[in-house]
N, C-alpha and C positions, 0 to 999 in steps of 0.2 A: 292700355287696358280697355278704353272705350272702343277702339277699332276692333279689338278681338271679340268683345261681347256682341257688337253690332253684326259682325260677320257671322257669328253663330246663330243669331236670331234670323237674319236673312236666309241663311242656308236652311234653317228649320222650316221657314215659311214656304220656300220654293220646294222643299221636299214634300210637304203636305199637298201642295198643288199638283205636283207630278204624280204622286200616288193616286190622287183622286181621278185624274184624267186617264191614267193607264189601267185603272182597275177593271174597266169593261169596254174594250175597243169596239166590239160589234155594235153595242148599243149606241156608242158615240156616232157611228156612221149613219145609222138609221134615223136618228133623232137629232142630227147636228143642228138643225135650225131651232128645234125646241130647246136644246140644251145650251145653245150659245148665250141665251139670255140668263139661264140659271148659272152658267159658269161666270158670266160677268158679275152676277150678284155675289157669287162665292169669292171671286177675286177681290171685289170691293170689301167683302167681309175680311178676307185675309189681309188686305192693306190696313184695314182698321186694327186687326190684331197685331200687325207689324208695328204700327204707330204706338200701340199700347206697350208692346215689348220694348220699343226704343225708349219710351218714357221711363219704363222700369230700369232699363240699362243705364240711362243717364242718372237716375236716382241712386242706383247701386254704386255707380262709379264715383259719384260725389261722396257717398259714404266711405268708399274705399280710399279716395284721395284724402279725406279728412282724417281717417285712421292712420294713413301713411304719414301725414304731417305730424300727427300726435306722436307716432313712433320715432320719426326723425328728431323731433324736438326732444323727446325723452332720451334718445340715444346721445344727442349732443350734450344734454344736461349731465347724463351719466359720465360721458367722456370728460367734460369739464371738471366734474367732481373728482374723477380719478386723477386728472392732472394736478389738481390742487392737493389731493392726498399725497401724491408722489413728491410734489415740491415741498410740502410740509415735512414729509418723512426725511427728505434729503437735508432740509434745513435743520431738523432736529438732530440728525446724525452729525452734521457739521458743528452744531452748537454743543453737542456732547463732547466734542474734541477740544472745546475752548473753555476758558474760565472767564466769566463775565464779572467785571469790577468797575462800577461807576460809569457804565456805558462803553467801557473799553473791553475788547475781546483779547484774551491772552492765550496763545498757543505754545505749548511746551514741545521741545524736540530734543534730538540727540540720541546717543547710543552708549552702551557699555561694551568695552572691548577687552578681550584677552588674546594676546598675539605673541607669535614667536618669530625670531629673526635668526637666519643663518647666513653667514658670509664666508666666502672662501679665503678672504684676507681681512685681517683685523682693521677696522676703522675707528673703534672706540665710540661708535655711534649707536643711538637708540633706534627707534622706528623710522627716523628720517635719515636717509643715507647722505654721505658727503662725497659726491662724485669727483670733485676736483682734488680731493685728498687721498684717492686710492693710491697706495704706495707702489713705487717701482721695486724691482727685484733686489736692489741694494738694501732696502729696508727689511729687517727681520720679520716684521709683522705681515709682509706680503706672503710669507710662507706659513702663516698660522691662521687657522680658521677661527671664526667668531660665532658664538651662540648667545642669544639673550632672549629673555621673556619680558613682556611689557604690557601694562594696562593703560599707558599714558595717553594713548590716542582717544580714549573715552571722551565723549563730547556732550555738553549740555547747551541748550539754547532756549530762548524765550522770545516770542514775537508778540508785541502789543499793537492792536489796530483799533482805530476809531474813525468814524465818519462825521466830519463837521456838518456837512450837508451832502445831498446826492452827488455833488460835483467835486468835493474836496475830501481827501482821505489822508489821514495821518498815521504814521507807524513808527515804532522803535524796535530795534533788534539787537540782541546780545548773544554772543556765542563764545564758548570757552572750551579748552581742553586742559590737559595736565602735562604738556610738553615744555613748560617752563622749568629751567634747571638753575636754581640759585646755587651759590657756592656752598651753601650748607647741605645741599641735596647730594646723596650718594647712594650706592647700592649695597652698602655694607650690612646694614641691619634694618632700620626703618628709613626708607629712602627719602621720605619727605619731599617728593617732587611737588612743585607748586602749580596752582592753576595759571593758565596763560590766556590773555585776551586774544581771540582770533578776530572777531568782528563786533563792533559796537557802533551803531549809527542810527540816525533818524531820517525819515523820508516824509515828503509831502507831495501828493499827486493831485493834479487838477485835470479832470477828464475832458472838459470842453476845450480847454486851451492845449491839451496834449503835452503838458509840462510835468517834469519829474525832478524834484530836488532831493539830493542826498548829501548829508554832512556827517562825518565821523570816520571811523576806520572800517574799511571794506576791501574786497578784492579790487585791485587796480582796474581802471576802465579798460586797459588793454587785454585783460583776461577774456578768453573766449566765452561767449554766452550761447546757450542753446536756443534762445528766442529773445528778440528785442534787445534792449539795453536796460534791463531792470535788475535790481538786486535779487539774490537767491535763485537766479537762473544761470549762474556761472557753471560752465561745464568742465569739470576736472577729469583727468583720466581715472578710470575706476579701480586702480590698483591699490594695494595695501600700503606700500612705501609712502610715508608722509611727505617725502620730498618730490613726489611725482616722478616724471621722466625728464632726462635731458631733452631740450627742445621745447618744453612747455613754457610758455611765457606767462608770468604772473608775479604778483606781489600782493601783500595785504598791508595797507598803510592808511594813515589819515589823509582825508581828501574832502574837497567840496566839489560836487558834481551837479551839472544841470543838463537835462536831456529833453529834447523835443521829439514827439512822435506825430506822424501823419497816418491816421486810421490804423494804428498799430501795425502798419506794414513797413514804414520807413522811419528810421530813427537817426538822430544826430545828437551827439553828446560832447561836452567838454568837461574836463576834470583837472583841477589844480591839486597836485599830490605832494606829499612830503618827500623832500630830496634826501639822498644819501649816496655817497660815492665810495666805490671799492678801488683800492690802489694796488699796483704791482711795483715793488721797489727792487731795483737791480742789485745783485750782490756786489756790484762795483759802484754803487751810488755815492759812496763817500769820496770817490775819486772824480766825481763830476765837477766841472768848473764852477757851476752855480749851485749852491746848497739851498735846500728848502728851509725856509724859516717857519712857515706854518701851512699845513694842509689838513691836519686833523688835530684832535684834542682829546685828552683823557676825559672819560665820561664823568659828568658832575652830578648835581642834585637830580634825583629821580631816575638815575641810571646806575647800572653796576659798574663800579670803578675799575673792574678788570677789562672793560671794553673801551673802545675809542669811537669818536664820532667825527665824520668828515665836516669840513667847514663849507657849508653851502648857504647862499643867501638868496637864491632864486628857486622857486618850486619847479618840480617837473610838471609839464603841461601836456595833456593827452587829448586829442580830438578823434572821435570815432563815428563812423557811419555804418549802419547795419540795415538790412532789409529782410523781410519775411514775405516773399511774393506768393506763397502758397505751396511751394515745394522747396523745402530746405531753408536754411538760415545762412546768411552771408554777411561778412563784415570786413572793413578795412580801417586802419587807424594810423595816426602819426604821433610821434613822441618828440618833444623838445626838452633838452637838458642843458644845464650850465654847471661848470666845474670851477672851483674857486681856490686859489692859494696865494701865498705872499712870499716873496724872496727878495734878496738884495742883489743889486747890480752896481758895481763900482761904489760900494758903500751907501747906495741909495735904495731904500726899501719901496716896494710898490705891490699893490694888489693886482691880481691878474685873473681874468675870466676866460675860460675856454668853453666852447659850445659843442654839443653833440646831440645825438638823437637818432631816430630811424623811423621806419614804417613797418607795418605788419598786416596780416590778413588772417581770415579764418572762415571755415565753412562746416556746416553740419548737414548731412544728407541721409534721409531714410531710404537706403537702397532697396530694401524690401520692407514695406510698411509694417511697423510694430514687430519686425523680426530681425533686420540687420541694419545697423546704423554705422555710418562712416563719418569721421571727423578729421580735419586737417587744419593746422595753424602754423604760422611762422612769422619771423621777424628778421630784419636786417638793418644795420646801421653802425654807428661808432659810439662807444661809451654806453653800451646797453647791457653789459654783462650782468648787472644786478637783477635784471628782469628775466633771467633764464635759470632753470633748475640747477644747472651745473655750476653756477656762481663763478664764472670767469671774471677777471678784473675789468673794471670800466676803463681805467687810465693808467699810464705809466708816466715817467718824467723824461723830458728832453734835456740835452746838455745845457740849454740856455735858461732852464728853470721852469719853463712852461709845463703845464699838464698836457699830456698827449693822449687823446682818446684812442682806444683800441677797436679796430673794426671787427665785427662779429656777425654771424648769421646763425639762425636756429630754425629747426623745423620739427614738427611732430605730426604723426598720422596714426590712425588706429581704427579697428573694427570692433564693434560690440554686437554679439549674436545673442538675441533673446530666444533661447532654445524653447522655453515654455514659460509659464508664469512663475516658475520656481527657480530656474537656472539661467544665468547670464555667463557667457564666455567671451573673453576679450583677448585681442592681439594688437600690440602697439609697438611702434619704433620711433625713436627720436635721436636728434644729433645737434650738437652745438660746435661751431667751428670758428676759430679766431684767426685773424691775419696778423702776421708779425708787425711790431712797431719798434724797430731797432734803430740804434744810433751808435756811431763810432766817433769817439773823441780821442784822437791820437791812437794810442794802444789800448784805450779803455773802451770796453764793450758795455753799452747801456741799452735800456729799453726792454721790450718784451719779445722773446723769440729770436734773440741774436744768435747767428750761427757760430759766433766765437765763444759762447757759453760752453762750459765743460760738461758734457754728458757721458764722458768716458766710463764712469763707474756705475751708471744706472742699472746695468744688467748684471752686475757682480755683487753677490750677497756679501754684506758687511762692508762694502766700499764706503769711504768717507762721503758725507753729505756734500762736501765741496766739489766732488767729482760728478755730481748729478744735479744740475740746475733743473732740467726737465720741464720747461714751460709748456703747458698743455696747448696743443693745436686743435685736436678733435677729441670730443667725448661723445660717444654714442651708446645707445642701449636698445636692446630688443627685450620685450617682456610679454608674458602670456599668463593668463590666470582665469579663475572662475569664481562666481558667487552662487551658492546653493541656499535658497530660502527654505529651510526644512520645516519651519512653522510660520504660518500667516493666519491670524485670527483676531478675535476680539481682545486678546491680551497682548497685541502688538505683533512683532516680527522677530524671528531669530534666524540667523544665517551663518554659514561657514564659508570661508574663502581661502584660496591658496594662490600664490603668485611665484613664478620663477622669472628671473631676469639675468641677462648677461650684459656686462658693461665693459667697454674698452676705452682707455685713455692713451692717446698717442702724442708724444712731445714734438716740438719743432726740432729740426736737425741742429745739432750742436757739435762740439768737438768730440771726436772719437779716434781711436787708433787705427791707422791704415799702415800695415807692414811695420808696426812698432813706432810709427810717427803720429803724434797728436795732430789731427787735421780738422779744420773747420768744416762743419756741415756733414760730418761722417757718421753721426750717431743720432738715430731717431727712436728712442726707447718707447716701449709700450707697457702698459699695466692693465691687467685683466682681473675681473672679479665676477664670480657667480653668486647670486643671492636667492634665497628661498624664504618665503614668508607664509604664515598661516594666521587666520583671524577668526575668532568667534565673536559675533556681535549680536546684542539684543537691543532692539528699538522698542521701548515700551510705549511710546506716544504715537 
């Protein structure tokens, strides 16, 4: 500013001088000597005028700079006030979503659901499908369609949070639905389906130390997260079917978990979780040389007596490492398990431990930011069936009485397209595959997937169950669907979704007829099922 004003003043002074000299050139020649002295006097006068102008310019510039400082200061103050107003407004909106009670903030959640289920084959299942129980063609219900309506996936949740100090944060979370089915519940008149505990846990987080403790029932640590290793960031496939897809690794169970993070970018966690074993018993098990004395027990106090519990005495242990480097989320985990039974050898009883476990991975990538997301997860190991949606068996029995873990691998991948703020479209595929664990004791076929098992009647409607053992080797599914949020506003959110899925189950090769002769490994039956779901959901909170 100063340089510009000074340049203007100098130019003005020079212009005055030039004009005075050029006004009468003839007179200038004739009286050059006389006028030299007068011009010198005028130049001195002009210099004095320039100095005076410079002083005024400096004074004016100082006033301008002072005014600029005032404007800048005022602008900064206004900006700071605007930021404070925005922060206060955001905090007020957040507070409006919470219930304050004795310094604890309570956030309600959940949704109300009205859903329909269509299956091309009868499973006798509600909104959660039973993939391993899809019937082969010999079962009459494979040829009969199934339609049901359900509100049981409706969900309620509450999150209580309190800060002990700026570094220590406590929370408790409870979540329930109505998929509990007591023996008194049916669909005849008033179905009386009972509430079911999904998640109930407490957490304690220490920011400076980067430590996170969780105790209670929650998704297993091996379940895929969308970010970090913290609760309520678990990433489930977005479909309606409550059993999710084959290939999705998960469980919800009691656990004690400790996680350490480094700058919220790198995470390492360990979890001790409730054990449970699922068994496959051979149709020829009674002919095995060593008979099982104890491997499960009828459910006692606190359980439904129609169920059984496995005999476990060592918890499942899971270790998981995850990272969020700035693009995507990545994780790997390891699982250790122990299986427990008791049997007699030569009249002497003994307890026996067999060990299993596996490893897995997962990744979530925003292929197009806020538009297209891709996720993939998988797991491989032995004795891991209970952690897959298809629920294949963990173990079978060897002729010498030991529990024999069954090898399995599972994988899931899918895309979710956020077409706009109201519509999400998804396409997923998953598979679980087991490896046979078969034994032969003389003429007795034992184990899982034995080629000597009779599969000759699996593809014949009405054939006896004895002619279709049909141990599942592969179960896979492809599914597609969408969610349309047709209302989003101050009264919550209401959406409609539809899902179609195609599932196939293929058995290990077993006995089948070749030229009228029953031959080992000649029959690998398949079962197929198409399913269609719709869902209206209202999220009031």
